[in-house]
C-alpha positions in Angstrom: -11.9 135.7 19.8 -9.2 133.3 20.8 -8.4 135.9 24.1 -11.6 136.1 25.0 -12.3 132.1 25.7 -9.4 132.0 27.0 -10.1 134.5 29.7 -13.1 132.9 30.5 -11.4 129.7 31.1 -8.9 131.3 33.8 -11.8 133.2 35.1 -14.5 130.2 36.1 -11.6 127.8 37.0 -11.0 131.0 39.7 -14.5 130.9 40.2 -14.9 127.6 41.0 -12.0 127.4 43.4 -13.7 130.3 45.7 -16.9 128.7 45.9 -15.2 125.4 46.7 -13.9 126.6 50.0 -16.0 127.4 52.5 -16.1 130.2 55.0 -16.3 127.6 57.9 -12.6 127.2 60.1 -11.3 123.6 59.9 -11.2 121.9 63.3 -7.3 121.3 64.3 -6.7 117.8 65.4 -6.5 116.4 68.8 -3.2 116.4 70.6 -1.7 113.5 70.2 -0.3 111.9 73.4 3.3 112.4 74.0 5.3 109.7 76.0 4.1 106.0 77.2 1.2 105.0 79.4 1.9 104.2 83.3 0.8 100.6 82.4 2.9 100.6 79.6 6.0 101.7 81.8 5.5 99.3 84.0 5.0 96.5 81.6 8.5 97.5 80.7 10.3 97.8 83.5 9.3 94.3 84.6 10.3 93.1 81.0 13.8 95.1 81.6 14.1 93.0 85.2 13.4 89.9 83.2 15.9 90.5 80.1 18.2 91.1 83.2 17.7 88.3 85.0 17.7 85.9 81.3 21.1 87.0 80.4 22.6 86.8 84.2 21.2 83.4 84.3 23.1 82.5 80.5 26.4 83.9 81.6 26.4 82.0 84.8 25.3 78.5 83.0 27.9 79.6 80.5 31.0 79.9 83.3 29.9 76.9 84.7 29.5 75.0 81.9 33.4 76.2 81.1 34.4 75.6 84.8 33.1 71.8 84.2 35.2 71.4 81.1 38.1 73.1 82.4 37.8 70.9 85.8 37.3 67.7 83.2 40.5 68.4 81.1 42.8 68.9 84.3 42.7 72.7 84.2 41.2 73.9 88.0 42.8 77.7 87.5 41.1 77.8 84.2 38.0 76.3 85.6 37.7 79.0 88.7 38.7 81.8 86.0 35.9 80.9 84.0 33.6 80.4 87.0 34.3 84.1 87.7 33.9 85.5 84.8 30.5 84.1 84.4 29.1 84.9 87.8 30.7 88.3 87.7 28.9 89.1 84.4 25.7 87.2 85.1 25.3 89.7 88.6 25.9 92.9 86.6 23.4 92.0 84.0 21.1 90.9 86.7 21.5 94.5 88.7 21.8 96.2 85.4 18.2 94.9 84.3 17.0 95.4 87.6 18.3 99.0 88.0 16.5 99.6 84.3 13.0 98.1 85.7 13.1 99.8 89.0 13.2 102.8 86.8 10.9 101.8 84.8 8.4 100.9 87.4 8.7 104.2 89.4 8.3 106.5 86.5 4.9 104.3 86.0 3.9 104.7 89.4 4.4 108.6 88.8 2.4 109.3 86.6 -0.3 106.9 87.9 -0.1 109.7 90.6 -0.1 112.3 89.1 -3.5 111.3 86.9 -5.1 110.5 90.5 -4.3 113.1 91.8 -5.5 115.7 88.3 -8.9 114.5 88.5 
């Protein structure tokens, strides 16, 4: 008697599972966008240019302060060295930030034009 009740319970569970599934296929999820939008890319470019300019200004200021300190203590060669190092690093940061930013802006322009031509 115990065996038929066990078979009946397993059969009921299996048939319940089959009834729970319908024959309709589930819709596929919408494809996710790959990459960034043109606006986000342009914003990133502007941010890179701003960060480069800020880092450059910081380095120039730091070199200038070091140069003033060296001049005040009577070290003109050290002052020239500090100022030159600050200007050099500042120029490098500005150039790198500008290059990255212009690259992002160019990419954004390309994406925008691609959208316009594929209407």
